[in-house]
C-alpha angles and dihedrals in degrees: 000000000000114000117235118262117265111263096192123083106230123200120225094033103205113355131053107200127206119189118207170217088135103181105075104040144001122277123216130204128177138229118201118206118196122187109205094172131091092242132084111249129205118215137191130187121216131179138190091228107044093165092058098052140054113205121195114215100010093181139011146110133298112202123214113293091359133124129223125191121210120204113213112191121194112211119230114274143152104273116237116189089209089069093063114137093355096113117077138183130208127202112205120193135185130182110239116240120249092251092053112155096193090254105114098156092113099030093097092052095049097044123094109242090228089065094057121102109225134190125181129212125187121215120242120195118208110192113180092192093055093043094054097039117062117204114238112244123214091252091052091050091050092049092049092050091049092049091051092051091047092053091050092244095306093123115057125205125244091257092055091050091051092048094047095044095082089051091049091048091050093051091047092052091050091051091049092050092049091048091051091050091050091050091052091048091051090050091053092049091047091052091049092050091049091053091049090049091052091048091051091050090052092049091049091051090050091052092048091050091048091051092050090050093053092050091052091050092052092048091049091049092050090049091054098048104041099058093050092053092048091051095046097047096069093051098076092045094054091046090053092048091050091049091048092049091049091050092047091049091049092050094046090050091054093050095048 
């Protein structure tokens, strides 16, 4: 017997996508049910992995020209790429009878399965961590080991780089700390040299001022002594001339 065609519009139509990562927290995707008919429609959500998912609501009613959204939550788990597309969901729908009394608790038990409208959706897991990180195969590991041996240990594997990176970071931090200490020490020495330079400049100015003061004192002393001697030196000469003139006048007067 051919099953009736699905009356509900289901979005997405064929794939229910869950985007990881899936380890730390739950991931939720949504199913939208639209009833374009003039009849009330019952719905029920089933899955092949009921322990992995939480569906709210998992059953109910969609009234004419109304929309219902179903939240499908995937519980945290360790992602296994082998499980891709293994989980499936089914949306079952049934047009409510005209004498519907809003009690649909037993409607699924009393209904012939061939009368149910069913739509299937497969689950698709999108894990960004898995997509960007490629697992290393045995052949790749062998090749890498061979290459390392061929190059006499010059090329290191990814594991060695990861292990040595903390050591490299520690050495870099120590070098930075030492460099900072040396810079501080140089700054202190520079400040000390500047202070000593200023002190030397002050001492030099004091010496220059002292030298200028001594020169001025000597000049002043010379200015005071030289005029007095120049003025006093003619005095004895004039006195002598006057005495000689007086003597000569006296002698001449006696002769005349």
